[in-house]
KENUKOL-605494 format. One line per field, with one value per atom (N, C-alpha, C): x, y, z; chain; residue in one letter; atom name; residue number from 1. Coordinates in steps of 0.2 Angstrom, whole numbers. Each point is the difference from the previous one (the first is absolute). Layout:
# residues N
east	c(X ...) .
north	c(Y ...) .
up	c(Z ...) .
c	c(A ...) .
r	c(a ...) .
a	c(CA ...) .
k	c(NUM ...) .
# end
This chain:
# residues 316
east	c(-229 1 4 -1 1 7 6 6 1 5 1 7 3 8 2 3 1 9 4 9 1 2 0 9 2 9 4 -1 3 8 5 7 4 6 3 8 3 7 7 3 5 7 3 5 6 1 6 -4 -6 -2 -5 -4 -4 -6 -5 -4 -6 -3 -4 -6 -3 -6 -1 -2 0 -7 0 -8 -5 -3 -5 -7 -2 -7 -7 -3 -4 -6 -6 -6 -3 -2 -3 -8 -2 -9 -1 -6 -2 -4 3 -4 3 7 2 6 3 7 3 5 5 6 4 6 6 5 6 4 3 5 5 6 6 6 7 5 5 3 3 3 1 2 -6 -5 -5 0 -1 -3 -6 -3 -7 0 5 0 1 4 0 -5 -5 -4 -6 0 -5 3 7 3 -2 -1 0 -8 -4 -8 -1 5 0 4 3 3 8 2 8 5 -2 3 -1 4 0 0 -5 0 5 3 3 -4 -6 -4 -8 -4 -7 -4 -7 -4 -5 0 -4 -7 -7 -5 -5 -2 -3 -5 -6 -7 -2 2 0 6 2 6 7 4 7 5 3 3 5 3 6 -3 -6 -2 -5 -4 -4 2 5 5 -3 -2 -2 -7 -4 -6 -1 3 -1 3 6 4 -6 -2 -4 -5 -1 -6 4 6 4 3 2 2 5 7 5 3 -1 4 7 4 7 1 7 3 3 3 5 -5 1 -2 4 -3 2 -4 1 -3 3 1 2 -2 6 -3 -3 1 0 -7 -5 -5 -5 -7 -5 -3 -3 -4 -5 -4 -6 4 5 2 4 1 4 -6 -4 -7 -3 -1 -4 5 6 6 -2 -1 2 -7 -6 -5 0 2 2 5 4 5 -3 -6 -4 -5 0 -4 -6 -2 -7 1 -7 -2 1 1 1 -7 0 -6 2 -1 2 -4 -9 -2 2 2 4 6 3 7 -2 -3 -3 -3 -4 -3 7 4 6 5 -1 5 -5 -5 -5 2 -2 -2 8 5 8 3 -7 2 5 2 5 -3 -7 -2 2 2 3 6 2 9 1 -6 0 6 0 5 7 1 7 5 5 7 0 -1 3 5 6 5 -1 -7 -1 -4 -1 -6 5 -4 2 1 3 0 -4 -6 -6 -4 -2 -1 2 7 2 -2 0 -4 -7 -3 -8 1 5 1 0 5 0 -6 -3 -7 -5 0 -5 3 6 2 -2 0 -3 -5 -5 -7 -3 5 -2 -4 2 -3 -5 -2 -6 1 7 0 -4 -2 -3 3 7 4 6 2 3 6 7 7 2 1 2 7 5 7 2 0 1 -5 -5 -5 2 2 0 7 7 6 1 4 1 -4 -5 -7 -2 -2 0 -7 -2 -6 -7 1 -9 0 6 0 -3 4 0 -7 -4 -5 -6 1 -3 -1 6 1 -3 -1 -2 -8 -3 -7 -1 5 -1 0 5 0 -7 -1 -8 -6 1 -5 1 7 2 -5 1 -3 -7 -3 -8 -1 5 -2 1 1 0 7 5 8 4 1 4 8 0 7 5 6 6 5 2 5 5 7 6 0 3 1 3 5 3 -2 -6 -4 -5 2 -6 -7 0 -6 -5 4 -4 -4 4 -3 -6 1 -4 -6 -1 -3 -7 4 -3 0 4 -1 -5 -4 -4 4 6 4 6 7 7 2 7 6 4 5 6 4 6 6 7 3 8 3 6 7 -4 -4 -4 -7 2 -6 -6 -7 -7 0 0 -1 -6 -5 -7 -4 -6 -5 -6 -4 -6 -4 -6 -4 2 -1 4 -3 -6 -3 0 -1 3 7 4 8 0 -2 1 -3 -6 -2 3 3 4 7 3 8 0 -6 1 2 -1 1 -1 1 -2 4 4 3 -3 1 -5 5 2 5 -4 0 -3 6 0 5 -6 5 -4 1 -5 0 6 -1 5 4 7 4 -2 -1 -1 7 0 5 1 -7 -2 -6 -2 -6 -4 -5 -5 -4 -1 -3 -6 -5 -6 0 5 1 6 -2 3 0 -7 -3 1 3 1 8 2 8 3 2 3 8 3 8 -1 5 0 9 1 7 3 6 5 0 -4 -1 -7 -4 -6 -5 2 -6 -5 4 -4 -3 -6 -4 -1 2 0 -5 -4 -4 2 -1 2 -4 -5 -4 0 -3 0 -7 -1 -8 -1 -6 -4 -1 -2 1 -6 -4 -6 2 1 0 5 7 5 -3 -4 -3 -4 -3 -5 4 5 4 4 2 1 -4 -7 -4 -1 -1 0 6 7 5 -1 -3 -2 -5 -5 -4 3 6 2 4 4 4 -3 -6 -4 -4 -1 -3 5 6 6 3 -3 2 8 1 8 -3 3 -1 6 -3 4 0 4 0 2 -1 0 0 -1 -1 3 5 0 1 -4 -3 5 2 1 -1 -5 -3 4 2 6 -4 5 -1 0 -1 0 10 2 8 2 -3 3 1 -5 0 4 1 4 7 3 5 2 -4 0 1 -3 0 8 0 7 7 -2 5 1 -4 -3 5 -5 6 7 2 8 3 -2 2 -1 -7 1 6 1 5 7 2 6 2 -7 2 3 -4 -2 9) .
north	c(-205 -5 -7 -4 -9 0 1 -3 -6 0 -6 -3 6 -3 5 -1 4 -2 5 -1 5 -3 3 -1 6 -1 -3 0 -5 2 -3 3 -5 1 -5 5 -4 4 -8 3 -4 1 -7 0 5 0 4 5 3 4 6 4 4 -3 4 -1 1 -7 2 2 -2 3 0 5 4 -1 -5 1 2 -1 2 -3 4 -1 1 -5 2 -3 2 -4 2 -5 0 -2 4 -2 -4 -5 -4 4 -1 4 5 4 3 1 6 0 5 -5 5 -1 9 -1 1 -4 1 5 7 2 1 1 0 0 3 0 -7 -2 -5 -1 -7 -2 0 4 2 -4 -8 -6 0 2 -2 -9 -1 -9 -3 1 -3 0 4 0 -5 0 -4 -6 -2 -6 -3 3 -2 -3 4 -2 -7 0 -6 -6 0 -4 -2 4 1 4 3 4 -5 -1 -1 6 3 6 -1 4 2 0 4 1 1 0 2 -3 0 -6 4 -7 2 -4 3 -4 3 -6 0 -4 2 -3 -1 3 -4 -5 -2 -5 4 -5 2 -2 4 -2 -6 0 -2 -7 -1 -6 -5 6 -3 1 0 2 -1 -7 -4 3 -1 0 10 4 7 2 -5 2 -2 -5 -2 5 5 5 7 -1 7 -1 4 0 5 -1 4 1 6 1 3 -4 4 4 4 3 -3 -5 -4 -7 -1 -6 -8 -3 -6 -7 0 -7 -2 -5 -3 5 3 4 -6 -6 -3 -5 2 -2 4 -2 2 3 7 5 -5 -4 -3 -6 -3 -5 3 6 5 1 1 4 -8 -4 -5 -5 1 -2 3 8 3 -2 -1 -3 -6 -6 -5 1 6 0 0 3 1 -5 -6 -6 -2 7 1 -5 -1 -5 4 -4 4 1 8 2 4 -2 2 6 0 7 7 -3 7 3 -4 0 5 -3 4 7 0 7 5 -3 5 4 -6 2 4 0 4 4 3 8 2 -2 1 1 0 0 -6 -5 -5 -5 -1 -8 0 5 -4 1 -1 -1 -6 -5 -4 -5 -2 -5 3 6 3 -1 -1 -1 8 -1 5 5 -2 3 4 -2 4 5 3 5 4 8 7 1 4 2 1 3 0 -5 -4 -7 -4 0 -4 3 5 3 -1 -1 -3 -8 -4 -7 0 4 1 -1 7 0 -6 -2 -6 -6 -3 -5 2 8 2 -1 0 0 -8 -3 -9 -3 2 -5 6 6 3 4 4 3 6 -2 7 5 -1 6 0 6 0 5 -2 3 2 7 0 5 -3 3 2 8 4 -5 1 -3 2 5 4 4 -5 3 -2 4 -2 -1 3 -2 7 2 7 1 6 3 0 -3 -5 -5 -4 -5 0 5 3 1 3 4 -8 -2 -8 -4 0 -3 2 7 3 -2 -1 -2 -6 -5 -6 -2 5 -1 4 3 3 -5 -3 -5 -6 -1 -6 1 7 4 0 0 -1 -4 -6 -8 -1 4 -1 -3 3 -3 7 0 4 1 4 2 4 -1 4 1 6 0 5 -1 4 3 6 3 6 1 5 7 -3 6 2 5 3 1 2 1 -6 -5 -7 0 2 -1 6 6 4 0 -5 -1 -7 -4 -6 0 3 -3 2 -3 3 3 -2 1 0 3 1 0 -5 -2 3 5 0 -1 -5 -2 1 2 1 -1 -4 -2 -5 -3 -6 3 6 4 2 -2 1 8 6 6 2 -2 1 -4 -2 -3 5 1 3 1 0 1 5 -2 3 8 0 7 4 -3 3 3 -5 3 5 1 4 7 1 4 4 -6 4 3 -5 3 3 2 1 9 2 9 0 6 4 7 -1 8 3 6 3 7 2 5 5 6 5 4 2 5 6 4 7 4 5 5 4 3 4 -1 1 -4 4 -4 4 0 5 -1 -3 -3 -5 -3 -5 -3 6 1 6 -3 5 0 -3 1 -3 -8 -1 -8 -4 4 -2 -7 -1 -7 -5 -1 -5 -1 -7 -2 1 5 2 2 0 3 4 5 4 -3 1 -3 6 1 5 6 -3 6 4 -3 2 -2 -4 -3 -4 -4 -7 0 -2 -1 -6 -4 -7 -2 -3 -3 -8 -3 -6 -2 -4 -3 -6 -3 -6 -2 -8 -3 -3 1 -5 4 -5 5 5 -1 2 7 -1 5 6 -3 3 6 -6 4 5 0 6 5 1 4 4 -4 4 5 -4 6 6 -2 7 4 -4 6 3 -4 4 6 -1 7 3 -3 7 5 -3 2 6 -2 5 5 -3 7 5 -2 4 5 -4 4 -1 -5 -5 -5 4 -6 -5 -5 -5 -4 -1 -4 -7 -5 -5 -5 -6 -3 -7 -1 -8 -3 -6 -3 -7 -3 -7 -3 -6 -3 -6 0 -6 -6 -6 -6 -5 -5 -6 -1 2 -2 6 8 3 0 -3 -3 -3 -7 -5 3 3 4 4 2 6 -5 -4 -5 -5 0 -6 5 6 6 1 0 3 -7 -6 -5 0 0 2 3 8 5 -2 -3 -1 -6 -6 -6 4 5 2 5 3 3 -6 -4 -5 -3) .
up	c(-72 -5 3 -2 2 -2 6 -2 -3 -5 -5 2 2 2 7 4 6 1 1 1 5 7 4 3 0 2 -5 -5 -6 0 1 0 -5 -3 -4 1 4 1 -2 -4 -2 2 2 5 -2 -7 -2 -5 1 -4 3 -4 3 3 3 2 -5 -4 -6 4 5 4 5 3 6 5 1 6 -4 -7 -4 3 1 1 -6 -3 -7 2 -2 -2 -6 -3 -6 0 -3 0 -5 0 -5 -7 -5 -5 -4 4 -2 -4 -4 -3 5 2 3 -2 -2 -2 6 -2 4 -3 1 -4 4 -3 3 -4 0 -4 0 -4 -1 6 5 5 6 -1 7 3 -2 2 -2 -5 -3 -2 -5 -3 9 5 5 3 1 3 -2 -9 -3 2 -2 2 6 6 7 0 -3 -1 -4 -5 -4 1 4 3 -3 -3 -4 4 6 5 6 3 8 4 5 3 7 2 7 5 0 4 -2 5 -2 -1 -4 0 -7 -3 -7 1 0 -2 -6 -4 -5 1 -3 0 8 4 7 4 -5 4 -1 4 3 -7 -4 -5 3 6 3 0 2 2 -6 -3 -6 -6 -1 -8 -5 0 -5 -3 5 -1 -3 4 -3 -6 -1 -8 -5 1 -5 -2 6 -5 0 -2 -2 -8 -2 -6 -1 -4 0 -7 -2 -7 0 0 3 -7 3 -7 -3 1 -6 -2 -6 -2 3 3 2 -3 -5 -5 -6 -1 -7 -5 -4 -5 -6 -1 -4 1 4 3 -4 -2 -6 9 -3 5 4 -4 2 5 -2 5 7 -1 6 5 -2 3 4 -4 2 6 -1 6 5 1 6 3 -3 3 4 -4 3 7 -1 6 7 1 5 1 -4 2 -2 -4 -5 -5 -1 -6 -7 -6 -5 -3 -3 -1 -7 -5 -8 -1 2 1 3 6 4 -3 -2 -4 -7 -2 -6 1 6 3 1 4 2 -6 -4 -6 -5 -1 -3 3 6 5 -1 -2 -1 -7 -5 -7 -3 7 -3 -3 -1 -3 -7 -4 -7 0 7 0 3 2 4 -1 -6 -2 -2 1 -2 7 -1 6 1 8 2 -1 -5 -1 -5 -4 -6 0 6 3 -1 1 2 6 1 9 3 -3 3 0 -4 0 6 0 5 7 2 6 1 -6 1 2 -4 2 9 2 7 5 -3 3 -1 -5 -1 4 2 4 7 2 7 0 -5 0 -1 -2 -1 6 5 7 1 -2 4 6 1 6 2 7 2 2 1 2 -7 -4 -4 1 0 0 -7 0 -8 1 -2 1 -4 -2 -7 -6 -2 -2 -9 0 -7 -2 5 -2 -8 -4 -5 -5 0 -6 -1 -7 -2 0 1 3 -1 -7 -2 3 1 4 7 2 9 0 -3 2 -1 -6 -1 7 2 5 7 2 4 1 -7 0 2 -2 2 9 2 8 3 -3 0 1 -5 -1 4 2 6 8 0 6 0 -6 -1 0 0 0 9 5 5 3 -4 0 5 7 3 -3 -2 -3 4 1 3 -6 -2 -6 3 -3 0 -7 0 -7 1 -4 -3 -3 -4 -3 3 4 5 -2 -7 -3 0 1 1 7 5 6 -1 -3 0 -4 -4 -5 5 3 1 8 4 6 5 5 4 6 4 3 -2 3 0 6 -2 6 -4 5 -3 5 -3 6 -4 5 0 4 -2 5 5 -4 6 4 0 6 -7 4 -3 3 -6 2 1 -4 0 -3 2 -2 -1 -5 0 -7 2 -7 -5 -6 -5 -1 0 -1 6 6 6 0 -2 0 -4 -6 -5 2 4 2 6 5 5 -1 -6 0 -7 -4 -7 1 -7 0 -6 -1 -8 2 -7 0 -6 -1 -4 -1 -5 -2 -6 3 -5 -3 -6 -2 0 2 1 -7 0 -7 1 7 3 6 -1 6 5 7 8 3 4 5 5 3 5 -2 6 -1 1 -3 1 7 3 7 1 -5 -2 0 -1 -1 7 6 5 3 -2 4 -4 -7 -3 0 0 0 -7 -1 -6 2 -7 0 -7 0 -5 -3 -6 -3 1 -2 1 -6 -4 -6 1 5 1 -5 -3 -6 1 4 0 8 1 8 -1 6 1 6 -2 6 3 5 2 6 -2 5 1 7 1 1 1 1 -7 1 -6 -6 -4 -8 -1 2 0 5 6 5 -4 -3 -2 -6 -7 -3 0 6 3 1 5 1 -4 -7 -5 -3 -1 -3 4 8 3 0 -3 0 -7 -5 -7 1 5 2 2 5 3 -3 -4 -6 -4 -2 -4 5 5 5 1 0 3 -8 -5 -5 -3 1 -1 -6 -6 -6 -2 -1 -1 -10 -2 -7 -1 6 0 6 0 7 -2 4 0 5 1 6 -1 7 1 6 0 4 2 6 2 0 -3 -1 5 0 6 -1 -6 0 4 0 1 10 2 6 2 -4 2 0 -5 0 6 3 5 7 1 5 2 -9 1 1 -2 2 7 3 6 4 0 3 0 -8 0 5 -1 4 9 2 6 1 -4 2 -1 -2 -2 7 2 7 7 -3 7 2) .
c	c(A A A A A A A A A A A A A A A A A A A A A A A A A A A A A A A A A A A A A A A A A A A A A A A A A A A A A A A A A A A A A A A A A A A A A A A A A A A A A A A A A A A A A A A A A A A A A A A A A A A A A A A A A A A A A A A A A A A A A A A A A A A A A A A A A A A A A A A A A A A A A A A A A A A A A A A A A A A A A A A A A A A A A A A A A A A A A A A A A A A A A A A A A A A A A A A A A A A A A A A A A A A A A A A A A A A A A A A A A A A A A A A A A A A A A A A A A A A A A A A A A A A A A A A A A A A A A A A A A A A A A A A A A A A A A A A A A A A A A A A A A A A A A A A A A A A A A A A A A A A A A A A A A A A A A A A A A A A A A A A A A A A A A A A A A A A A A A A A A A A A A A A A A A A A A A A A A A A A A A A A A A A A A A A A A A A A A A A A A A A A A A A A A A A A A A A A A A A A A A A A A A A A A A A A A A A A A A A A A A A A A A A A A A A A A A A A A A A A A A A A A A A A A A A A A A A A A A A A A A A A A A A A A A A A A A A A A A A A A A A A A A A A A A A A A A A A A A A A A A A A A A A A A A A A A A A A A A A A A A A A A A A A A A A A A A A A A A A A A A A A A A A A A A A A A A A A A A A A A A A A A A A A A A A A A A A A A A A A A A A A A A A A A A A A A A A A A A A A A A A A A A A A A A A A A A A A A A A A A A A A A A A A A A A A A A A A A A A A A A A A A A A A A A A A A A A A A A A A A A A A A A A A A A A A A A A A A A A A A A A A A A A A A A A A A A A A A A A A A A A A A A A A A A A A A A A A A A A A A A A A A A A A A A A A A A A A A A A A A A A A A A A A A A A A A A A A A A A A A A A A A A A A A A A A A A A A A A A A A A A A A A A A A A A A A A A A A A A A A A A A A A A A A A A A A A A A A A A A A A A A A A A A A A A A A A A A A A A A A A A A A A A A A A A A A A A A A A A A A A A A A A A A A A A A A A A A A A A A A A A A A A A A A A A A A A A A A A A A A A A A A A A A A A A A A A A A A A A A A A A A A A A A A A A A A A A A A A A A A A A A A A A A A A A A) .
r	c(m m m q q q p p p i i i l l l e e e i i i v v v g g g l l l s s s k k k r r r y y y a a a d d d g g g p p p t t t a a a l l l d d d t t t v v v d d d l l l t t t i i i n n n k k k g g g e e e i i i f f f a a a l l l l l l g g g p p p n n n g g g a a a g g g k k k t t t t t t l l l i i i g g g a a a v v v c c c g g g l l l v v v r r r p p p s s s g g g g g g t t t i i i r r r a a a f f f g g g m m m d d d l l l a a a k k k d d d w w w r r r s s s a a a r r r a a a r r r i i i g g g l l l v v v p p p q q q e e e m m m a a a t t t d d d m m m f f f t t t k k k v v v v v v d d d a a a v v v t t t y y y s s s r r r g g g l l l f f f g g g l l l k k k r r r d d d p p p a a a r r r i i i e e e e e e i i i l l l t t t s s s l l l t t t l l l w w w d d d k k k r r r d d d n n n q q q i i i r r r h h h l l l s s s g g g g g g m m m k k k r r r r r r v v v l l l i i i a a a k k k a a a l l l a a a h h h d d d p p p e e e l l l l l l f f f l l l d d d e e e p p p t t t a a a g g g v v v d d d v v v e e e l l l r r r r r r d d d m m m w w w r r r q q q i i i g g g a a a m m m r r r a a a n n n g g g t t t t t t i i i v v v l l l t t t t t t h h h y y y i i i e e e e e e a a a e e e e e e m m m a a a d d d r r r v v v g g g i i i i i i d d d k k k g g g n n n l l l l l l l l l v v v e e e e e e k k k r r r a a a l l l m m m a a a r r r m m m g g g s s s i i i e e e a a a s s s f f f t t t l l l a a a v v v p p p q q q p p p r r r v v v p p p a a a a a a l l l a a a d d d f f f p p p l l l s s s l l l s s s e e e d d d g g g a a a t t t l l l t t t y y y r r r g g g h h h g g g g g g a a a d d d e e e a a a r r r a a a e e e v v v a a a h h h l l l v v v e e e a a a l l l v v v r r r a a a g g g i i i g g g f f f t t t a a a i i i d d d t t t h h h q q q s s s s s s l l l e e e d d d i i i f f f v v v d d d l l l v v v e e e h h h s s s a a a q q q k k k g g g a a a r r r a a a) .
a	c(N CA C N CA C N CA C N CA C N CA C N CA C N CA C N CA C N CA C N CA C N CA C N CA C N CA C N CA C N CA C N CA C N CA C N CA C N CA C N CA C N CA C N CA C N CA C N CA C N CA C N CA C N CA C N CA C N CA C N CA C N CA C N CA C N CA C N CA C N CA C N CA C N CA C N CA C N CA C N CA C N CA C N CA C N CA C N CA C N CA C N CA C N CA C N CA C N CA C N CA C N CA C N CA C N CA C N CA C N CA C N CA C N CA C N CA C N CA C N CA C N CA C N CA C N CA C N CA C N CA C N CA C N CA C N CA C N CA C N CA C N CA C N CA C N CA C N CA C N CA C N CA C N CA C N CA C N CA C N CA C N CA C N CA C N CA C N CA C N CA C N CA C N CA C N CA C N CA C N CA C N CA C N CA C N CA C N CA C N CA C N CA C N CA C N CA C N CA C N CA C N CA C N CA C N CA C N CA C N CA C N CA C N CA C N CA C N CA C N CA C N CA C N CA C N CA C N CA C N CA C N CA C N CA C N CA C N CA C N CA C N CA C N CA C N CA C N CA C N CA C N CA C N CA C N CA C N CA C N CA C N CA C N CA C N CA C N CA C N CA C N CA C N CA C N CA C N CA C N CA C N CA C N CA C N CA C N CA C N CA C N CA C N CA C N CA C N CA C N CA C N CA C N CA C N CA C N CA C N CA C N CA C N CA C N CA C N CA C N CA C N CA C N CA C N CA C N CA C N CA C N CA C N CA C N CA C N CA C N CA C N CA C N CA C N CA C N CA C N CA C N CA C N CA C N CA C N CA C N CA C N CA C N CA C N CA C N CA C N CA C N CA C N CA C N CA C N CA C N CA C N CA C N CA C N CA C N CA C N CA C N CA C N CA C N CA C N CA C N CA C N CA C N CA C N CA C N CA C N CA C N CA C N CA C N CA C N CA C N CA C N CA C N CA C N CA C N CA C N CA C N CA C N CA C N CA C N CA C N CA C N CA C N CA C N CA C N CA C N CA C N CA C N CA C N CA C N CA C N CA C N CA C N CA C N CA C N CA C N CA C N CA C N CA C N CA C N CA C N CA C N CA C N CA C N CA C N CA C N CA C N CA C N CA C N CA C N CA C N CA C N CA C N CA C N CA C N CA C N CA C N CA C N CA C N CA C N CA C N CA C N CA C N CA C N CA C N CA C N CA C N CA C N CA C N CA C N CA C N CA C N CA C N CA C N CA C N CA C N CA C N CA C N CA C N CA C N CA C N CA C N CA C N CA C N CA C N CA C N CA C N CA C N CA C N CA C N CA C N CA C N CA C N CA C N CA C N CA C N CA C N CA C N CA C N CA C N CA C N CA C N CA C N CA C N CA C N CA C N CA C N CA C N CA C N CA C N CA C N CA C N CA C N CA C N CA C N CA C N CA C N CA C) .
k	c(1 1 1 2 2 2 3 3 3 4 4 4 5 5 5 6 6 6 7 7 7 8 8 8 9 9 9 10 10 10 11 11 11 12 12 12 13 13 13 14 14 14 15 15 15 16 16 16 17 17 17 18 18 18 19 19 19 20 20 20 21 21 21 22 22 22 23 23 23 24 24 24 25 25 25 26 26 26 27 27 27 28 28 28 29 29 29 30 30 30 31 31 31 32 32 32 33 33 33 34 34 34 35 35 35 36 36 36 37 37 37 38 38 38 39 39 39 40 40 40 41 41 41 42 42 42 43 43 43 44 44 44 45 45 45 46 46 46 47 47 47 48 48 48 49 49 49 50 50 50 51 51 51 52 52 52 53 53 53 54 54 54 55 55 55 56 56 56 57 57 57 58 58 58 59 59 59 60 60 60 61 61 61 62 62 62 63 63 63 64 64 64 65 65 65 66 66 66 67 67 67 68 68 68 69 69 69 70 70 70 71 71 71 72 72 72 73 73 73 74 74 74 75 75 75 76 76 76 77 77 77 78 78 78 79 79 79 80 80 80 81 81 81 82 82 82 83 83 83 84 84 84 85 85 85 86 86 86 87 87 87 88 88 88 89 89 89 90 90 90 91 91 91 92 92 92 93 93 93 94 94 94 95 95 95 96 96 96 97 97 97 98 98 98 99 99 99 100 100 100 101 101 101 102 102 102 103 103 103 104 104 104 105 105 105 106 106 106 107 107 107 108 108 108 109 109 109 110 110 110 111 111 111 112 112 112 113 113 113 114 114 114 115 115 115 116 116 116 117 117 117 118 118 118 119 119 119 120 120 120 121 121 121 122 122 122 123 123 123 124 124 124 125 125 125 126 126 126 127 127 127 128 128 128 129 129 129 130 130 130 131 131 131 132 132 132 133 133 133 134 134 134 135 135 135 136 136 136 137 137 137 138 138 138 139 139 139 140 140 140 141 141 141 142 142 142 143 143 143 144 144 144 145 145 145 146 146 146 147 147 147 148 148 148 149 149 149 150 150 150 151 151 151 152 152 152 153 153 153 154 154 154 155 155 155 156 156 156 157 157 157 158 158 158 159 159 159 160 160 160 161 161 161 162 162 162 163 163 163 164 164 164 165 165 165 166 166 166 167 167 167 168 168 168 169 169 169 170 170 170 171 171 171 172 172 172 173 173 173 174 174 174 175 175 175 176 176 176 177 177 177 178 178 178 179 179 179 180 180 180 181 181 181 182 182 182 183 183 183 184 184 184 185 185 185 186 186 186 187 187 187 188 188 188 189 189 189 190 190 190 191 191 191 192 192 192 193 193 193 194 194 194 195 195 195 196 196 196 197 197 197 198 198 198 199 199 199 200 200 200 201 201 201 202 202 202 203 203 203 204 204 204 205 205 205 206 206 206 207 207 207 208 208 208 209 209 209 210 210 210 211 211 211 212 212 212 213 213 213 214 214 214 215 215 215 216 216 216 217 217 217 218 218 218 219 219 219 220 220 220 221 221 221 222 222 222 223 223 223 224 224 224 225 225 225 226 226 226 227 227 227 228 228 228 229 229 229 230 230 230 231 231 231 232 232 232 233 233 233 234 234 234 235 235 235 236 236 236 237 237 237 238 238 238 239 239 239 240 240 240 241 241 241 242 242 242 243 243 243 244 244 244 245 245 245 246 246 246 247 247 247 248 248 248 249 249 249 250 250 250 251 251 251 252 252 252 253 253 253 254 254 254 255 255 255 256 256 256 257 257 257 258 258 258 259 259 259 260 260 260 261 261 261 262 262 262 263 263 263 264 264 264 265 265 265 266 266 266 267 267 267 268 268 268 269 269 269 270 270 270 271 271 271 272 272 272 273 273 273 274 274 274 275 275 275 276 276 276 277 277 277 278 278 278 279 279 279 280 280 280 281 281 281 282 282 282 283 283 283 284 284 284 285 285 285 286 286 286 287 287 287 288 288 288 289 289 289 290 290 290 291 291 291 292 292 292 293 293 293 294 294 294 295 295 295 296 296 296 297 297 297 298 298 298 299 299 299 300 300 300 301 301 301 302 302 302 303 303 303 304 304 304 305 305 305 306 306 306 307 307 307 308 308 308 309 309 309 310 310 310 311 311 311 312 312 312 313 313 313 314 314 314 315 315 315 316 316 316) .
# end
C-alpha cells in the first residue's frame, strides 16, 4: 500500500526529564485506520504532537505526503487534521462559528454547504447555533472532530476520541470514523478502549516508555499471539492427565475435577483443536459435565506485551 506518513528514528528527549520517544520508526498506509495503543505516559500524544507540529523532535525525520515536515511543514500541515484530547476553543462560541473559523485557519474560502455537511454527519446541525458550553461531553467531542474535518484533511489524528463519552455515543462515533475512512481519510487513533482498536483498526501499534514494541496487522497479530483456554468439568475426577490425551497441552486441577486446555494461534485453529480434544475425550470414555472457553482478545495481548516490557525494563 502507498505510505502517507513515514517516521524514521523519531526521538524526543527532555533536558530534565525522561525520554518521551526513543528512535521510533513507523509507516502509515494511505486509507487505513491505525490504532496506537499504550499506557499513560507511553509516548502516544508526544508522537502525534511531533507530526502535527506541536512538539519539536530531538531527532529523526517525518515525511507526510512525500514532504519533509521539517522543510515543508506548512504545506503538509494543511493536509493533516487533529482531534486533541482536550477542548481548546472558546466555550461561548457557537458551534457553526467554531467550525467555520477552523476552516479559515487553513486559508480556505468560506463554504457553508461543506460546514453543514460536516455538522450533519456528526448529528450537530440542530446544535449549530448553541454555544459550545451548553453541549454535553459527547457533543463537545463531536465538535472537536468537526473542527478537525473543516479543512478536509487527508490524514486525521484522533487522540482518545471517545474519552468520557457513554457507550452509545462511543459506538455512534465508531460509525462516524468508519464513514470518514470510507470517504478516503487515513486515520490514526490513540485509545484506552482497546475494544475500539479491535473493532475498527486495520493495523495496531503498541508503544511503551517511548519504544514502539510492535506494529502488525490486527488479524495477523491476533492469529500469532492469540490463545484459547477451555476448561472441562469432569464427571469423575482423574488422578492424572489420561495417557490418551498426552498429545494435547492439558493441565489437571489439584482435585482432579477440572481438565484445562491452553492453546495458541489463530482462533479457527484453536477451536478446531478443542473440537479434536472433545472427540478424544469421548473415545477415551472420559465424561464431562461442562465446558468453559475463553478466547483471548486484543486487550489480553496488549496487557501481556506491556507487562513483558515492564519486566524487561526492570531487569535492564
